[in-house]
C-alpha positions as CSV (number, residue, x, y, z in Angstrom):
1,X,59.7,83.7,161.4
2,X,63.0,81.7,161.0
3,X,65.9,83.3,161.8
4,X,68.4,83.4,159.1
5,X,71.5,81.2,159.8
6,X,75.0,82.5,158.2
7,X,77.1,80.0,156.2
8,X,80.3,78.4,158.1
9,X,83.8,80.3,157.6
10,X,84.7,77.7,156.0
11,X,81.9,77.6,153.0
12,X,81.7,81.4,152.9
13,X,85.4,80.9,151.8
14,X,84.7,78.5,149.7
15,X,81.9,80.6,147.5
16,X,84.8,83.3,147.6
17,X,87.4,80.8,145.9
18,X,84.2,80.0,143.2
19,X,83.5,83.3,142.6
20,X,87.4,84.0,141.7
21,X,88.6,81.3,140.6
22,X,87.4,79.5,136.7
23,X,84.0,81.1,137.0
24,X,85.3,84.7,137.1
25,X,88.0,84.1,134.3
26,X,85.2,82.4,132.2
27,X,83.2,85.6,132.8
28,X,86.2,88.3,131.6
29,X,87.0,86.6,128.5
30,X,83.6,86.2,128.1
31,X,82.8,90.1,128.8
32,X,85.6,91.1,126.7
33,X,85.3,88.7,123.9
34,X,81.8,89.2,123.2
35,X,82.2,93.6,123.4
36,X,85.2,93.2,120.8
37,X,83.9,91.3,118.5
38,X,80.8,93.2,118.0
39,X,82.6,96.1,117.5
40,X,84.7,94.8,114.7
41,X,81.1,93.8,113.4
42,X,80.7,97.8,114.1
43,X,83.3,99.0,112.3
44,X,83.3,97.1,109.2
45,X,79.1,97.5,108.8
46,X,78.4,100.7,109.9
47,X,81.3,103.1,109.9
48,X,82.6,100.8,107.2
49,X,86.4,100.4,108.2
50,X,89.3,99.5,106.2
51,X,90.3,96.3,107.0
52,X,94.0,97.9,108.0
53,X,92.2,100.3,110.7
54,X,90.3,97.1,112.0
55,X,93.2,95.7,112.2
56,X,94.7,98.2,114.6
57,X,91.9,99.0,116.4
58,X,91.5,95.3,117.4
59,X,95.5,95.3,118.7
60,X,94.7,98.9,120.6
61,X,91.8,97.1,122.4
62,X,93.8,93.6,123.1
63,X,96.5,96.1,124.8
64,X,94.3,97.7,126.7
65,X,92.5,94.4,127.8
66,X,96.1,93.5,128.9
67,X,96.8,96.9,130.6
68,X,93.6,96.3,132.5
69,X,94.5,92.9,133.5
70,X,98.0,94.4,135.1
71,X,96.0,96.6,137.0
72,X,94.0,94.0,138.2
73,X,90.5,94.5,136.4
74,X,90.4,91.7,134.2
75,X,86.9,91.9,133.9
76,X,85.1,94.5,131.3
77,X,83.0,95.7,133.5
78,X,85.4,96.5,135.7
79,X,87.0,99.1,132.7
80,X,86.4,102.9,133.7
81,X,88.3,106.2,132.9
82,X,91.5,105.7,135.8
83,X,92.3,102.4,134.1
84,X,92.0,104.2,130.9
85,X,94.4,107.5,132.2
86,X,96.8,105.0,133.3
87,X,97.4,103.5,130.0
88,X,97.8,106.5,128.2
89,X,99.9,107.4,130.4
90,X,101.6,104.2,130.5
91,X,102.5,104.9,127.2
92,X,103.7,107.7,127.2
93,X,106.8,106.2,130.0
94,X,107.4,103.8,126.9
95,X,108.0,106.9,124.5
96,X,104.6,106.4,122.1
97,X,104.6,109.3,119.5
98,X,102.1,111.5,120.6
99,X,100.1,110.8,117.2
100,X,100.1,106.5,118.1
101,X,98.7,108.4,121.9
102,X,96.2,110.4,120.0
103,X,94.8,107.8,118.0
104,X,94.8,105.0,121.2
105,X,93.0,107.9,123.3
106,X,90.4,108.4,120.0
107,X,89.2,104.4,119.6
108,X,88.8,104.6,123.9
109,X,86.8,107.0,123.1
110,X,85.0,105.0,119.9
111,X,85.0,101.8,122.0
112,X,83.4,102.7,125.0
113,X,80.9,104.7,123.7
114,X,80.0,101.6,122.0
115,X,79.7,99.8,124.4
116,X,77.8,101.6,126.7
117,X,75.2,101.6,124.0
118,X,75.5,98.2,123.6
119,X,75.3,97.1,127.7
120,X,78.9,96.1,128.1
121,X,79.6,99.1,130.0
122,X,76.8,100.9,132.0
123,X,78.0,103.9,131.3
124,X,80.5,105.1,128.9
125,X,83.4,105.6,130.7
126,X,85.8,107.2,127.9
127,X,83.3,110.6,127.8
128,X,85.8,112.6,129.7
129,X,89.0,111.3,128.6
130,X,91.5,113.7,127.1
131,X,94.3,112.0,124.8
132,X,97.6,113.6,123.6
133,X,97.2,116.0,121.0
134,X,98.5,114.6,117.8
135,X,101.3,117.1,116.2
136,X,101.1,117.7,112.7
137,X,105.1,117.5,111.0
138,X,105.6,119.6,107.7
139,X,105.5,117.0,105.4
140,X,109.2,115.9,103.4
141,X,108.8,116.8,100.3
142,X,110.9,117.3,97.1
143,X,111.6,120.3,95.2
144,X,109.5,120.1,91.5
145,X,113.6,120.2,90.0
146,X,114.4,116.9,92.6
147,X,111.3,115.5,91.0
148,X,111.4,115.3,87.5
149,X,115.6,114.6,88.2
150,X,114.2,111.3,90.1
151,X,111.7,110.9,86.9
152,X,114.2,110.9,84.4
153,X,116.6,108.5,86.0
154,X,114.5,106.0,86.3
155,X,113.0,106.7,82.5
156,X,113.3,103.5,80.3
157,X,115.8,102.7,77.6
158,X,116.1,105.2,74.9
159,X,114.6,107.6,76.7
160,X,117.8,108.9,79.1
161,X,120.7,107.6,76.9
162,X,123.8,107.3,78.8
163,X,122.7,108.3,81.7
164,X,124.6,106.3,84.4
165,X,122.0,107.1,87.3
166,X,119.2,105.4,85.0
167,X,121.6,102.5,84.4
168,X,121.8,101.9,88.2
169,X,118.4,102.5,88.8
170,X,116.8,100.6,86.0
171,X,115.9,97.5,88.2
172,X,115.9,98.8,91.5
173,X,114.8,95.4,93.0
174,X,116.6,92.7,91.8
175,X,115.3,90.2,89.6
176,X,114.0,86.6,90.4
177,X,116.2,84.3,92.0
178,X,118.5,82.2,89.5
179,X,117.2,84.7,87.4
180,X,120.4,87.4,87.6
181,X,122.0,87.1,84.0
182,X,118.3,87.3,82.8
183,X,118.8,90.8,80.9
184,X,114.8,90.3,79.9
185,X,113.5,90.4,83.2
186,X,115.5,93.1,84.7
187,X,114.7,95.4,81.5
188,X,111.0,94.5,82.9
189,X,111.5,95.5,86.7
190,X,112.9,98.5,84.8
191,X,109.6,99.6,83.8
192,X,107.4,98.7,86.4
193,X,109.8,100.7,88.5
194,X,109.4,103.9,86.4
195,X,106.0,103.4,86.4
196,X,105.3,103.0,89.8
197,X,107.3,106.5,90.7
198,X,105.9,108.1,87.7
199,X,101.8,107.3,89.0
200,X,103.3,108.0,92.7
201,X,104.0,111.4,91.8
202,X,101.9,111.7,88.6
203,X,98.6,111.4,90.3
204,X,99.6,111.4,94.2
205,X,97.6,107.6,94.8
206,X,98.3,106.2,98.2
207,X,100.8,102.9,97.6
208,X,98.0,100.8,98.7
209,X,95.8,102.2,96.3
210,X,99.0,102.1,93.7
211,X,99.7,98.0,94.4
212,X,95.7,97.9,93.7
213,X,94.7,98.9,90.7
214,X,93.7,96.8,88.5
215,X,94.0,96.0,84.3
216,X,90.9,97.3,84.1
217,X,91.3,100.7,85.7
218,X,92.9,102.3,83.2
219,X,91.0,104.3,81.2
220,X,93.7,105.7,78.4
221,X,91.4,107.9,76.4
222,X,90.9,110.3,79.0
223,X,94.6,109.4,80.7
224,X,92.4,108.5,84.5
225,X,92.8,106.0,87.0
226,X,90.0,104.4,88.5
227,X,91.2,104.2,92.2
228,X,89.6,102.8,95.5
229,X,90.8,104.8,98.5
230,X,90.1,104.5,102.4
231,X,86.5,103.4,103.7
232,X,85.7,102.0,100.1
233,X,85.1,105.6,98.1
234,X,86.4,105.2,94.7
235,X,87.4,108.2,92.5
236,X,88.6,109.5,89.5
237,X,92.6,110.9,89.3
238,X,94.0,112.2,86.0
239,X,97.8,111.0,84.8
240,X,100.1,112.7,82.8
241,X,101.7,111.8,79.1
242,X,105.1,110.8,81.0
243,X,102.8,108.6,82.9
244,X,100.9,107.0,79.9
245,X,104.1,106.9,77.9
246,X,105.0,104.5,81.3
247,X,101.9,103.2,81.1
248,X,102.3,101.8,77.9
249,X,105.9,100.5,77.8
250,X,105.2,98.4,80.8
251,X,102.0,96.5,79.9
252,X,103.5,96.3,76.4
253,X,107.2,95.3,77.2
254,X,107.5,94.9,81.0
255,X,104.1,93.2,82.2
256,X,104.0,89.6,79.9
257,X,107.2,88.8,80.9
258,X,106.6,88.2,84.9
259,X,102.9,87.8,84.1
260,X,101.8,84.8,85.7
261,X,98.4,82.6,86.2
262,X,98.5,84.4,90.4
263,X,98.8,87.6,88.5
264,X,94.7,87.6,87.5
265,X,93.9,91.2,86.1
266,X,96.4,93.2,88.7
267,X,98.1,95.8,87.1
268,X,101.9,96.1,88.8
269,X,102.9,92.4,88.8
270,X,106.0,91.6,91.9
271,X,108.7,89.4,90.8
272,X,107.1,85.9,90.5
273,X,104.4,87.5,89.0
274,X,101.9,88.1,91.6
275,X,100.4,91.7,92.9
276,X,102.8,93.9,94.0
277,X,103.3,94.3,97.3
278,X,103.7,97.9,99.1
279,X,106.5,96.5,101.0
280,X,108.8,96.4,97.3
281,X,107.7,99.4,96.7
282,X,109.0,101.1,99.5
283,X,112.3,99.3,99.1
284,X,112.4,101.4,95.5
285,X,112.6,104.8,97.6
286,X,115.3,103.4,99.7
287,X,117.4,102.3,97.1
288,X,116.9,105.6,95.9
289,X,117.9,107.3,99.0
290,X,120.8,105.0,98.5
291,X,122.1,106.1,95.0
292,X,121.5,109.4,96.4
293,X,118.7,110.0,93.3
294,X,116.7,111.2,97.0
295,X,117.1,112.4,100.4
296,X,117.1,110.5,103.0
297,X,113.7,110.3,104.5
298,X,111.6,109.7,101.6
299,X,109.1,108.0,101.3
300,X,106.2,106.6,98.6
301,X,103.7,109.0,100.6
302,X,106.5,111.7,100.4
303,X,106.1,111.8,96.6
304,X,102.1,112.0,97.1
305,X,103.0,114.7,99.3
306,X,104.8,116.4,96.4
307,X,102.6,116.2,94.0
308,X,100.0,118.2,96.2
309,X,102.2,120.5,97.2
310,X,103.4,121.6,93.3
311,X,99.8,121.2,92.8
312,X,99.5,124.5,95.1
313,X,102.4,126.0,93.9
314,X,101.3,126.2,90.3
315,X,97.8,127.5,91.7
316,X,95.4,124.4,92.0
317,X,92.5,125.3,94.2
318,X,92.6,123.4,97.7
319,X,89.2,121.3,97.0
320,X,90.5,120.3,93.5
321,X,93.8,119.1,95.3
322,X,91.2,117.3,98.0
323,X,89.2,115.8,95.4
324,X,92.7,114.2,93.7
325,X,94.3,113.1,97.0
326,X,91.0,111.3,97.8
327,X,90.8,113.4,101.6
328,X,87.0,112.8,103.2
329,X,88.3,115.9,104.6
330,X,89.3,119.3,103.7
331,X,91.2,119.6,107.0
332,X,93.0,116.8,106.2
333,X,94.7,119.0,102.8
334,X,94.9,121.7,104.5
335,X,98.3,120.1,105.7
336,X,99.7,121.5,102.6
337,X,99.1,125.2,102.4
338,X,101.5,125.6,104.8
339,X,104.5,125.0,102.5
340,X,103.7,127.4,99.7
341,X,104.4,130.0,102.2
342,X,105.2,132.7,98.7
343,X,101.3,131.6,97.3
344,X,99.7,133.0,100.3
345,X,102.0,136.3,100.2
346,X,100.6,136.4,96.4
347,X,97.3,136.2,97.0
348,X,97.2,138.7,100.3
349,X,99.3,141.5,98.2
350,X,97.3,140.5,95.0
351,X,94.2,140.6,97.3
352,X,93.8,142.4,99.8
353,X,92.9,146.2,99.9
354,X,95.3,147.0,103.1
355,X,98.5,145.1,101.2
């Protein structure tokens, strides 16, 4: 039998350096990169997540990877429950909101399960991970009277004569550079902003859904919008007579003045003729706040909350509101029920035998 020959100390040291040097770095890079690339494809092709969700998840994974490297665990195979818990703890120490920590804990569980199924990890290391509980806050809503005042303030020319607030709001976002004296362009922007607010409140659409509308998505005869919502789910949303009037004014007198070769089939346009950006919509609401027309803190999503709340207060059932808003789960719609306790009391007194 030939005795085993041990390598000299110098050889062992050189071998260790080789393992912990560039080759190890390349191995760590390959493991994380391959897993994240596969997970991205999984989110898009199998889970049908929106581009915004995919970008957020990939950014969260980059944060997790950076934290693991700081903890001395650069390779994906080194990922374990301790690293995940310290990642969430570091976010809490940095002041991250509970909703953010809850989302990232959820991402860690989904990614870990995926990586274990595909062989990137030997076990599902996040199976026992518990994240922060997201606190659902009461959505800020307008009263029905305040919503009416807002929409009256931005109504088109001739609809609110002598209204000083209307004159201030009609061009909330300004005009193109060098065209500040172009009254026609200012009027066109006013018609657009009036339509934006009418549709946000009147149809309860998300701001991304609003900006994604095309001319062909409008059914004038039945007063319906064809909306592409989260997860690629399409739904039809009704709009009322005031919104129909704002649509007609915009398409007839507003859009033609802003239209450009890059406009395509977009319904709502920005100052340079491209598709309207959600940030511009938020600036419209911010300007209304500055003018004191709506309370501070109201956002485009707040108008969506307001629409849902006022429908419930008006007697709509929760399932109808769910369909109206495009929620995949009724649990999401139930957040609106706690802002209408008067309706709950009335239903209780009318229906319960011990009321």
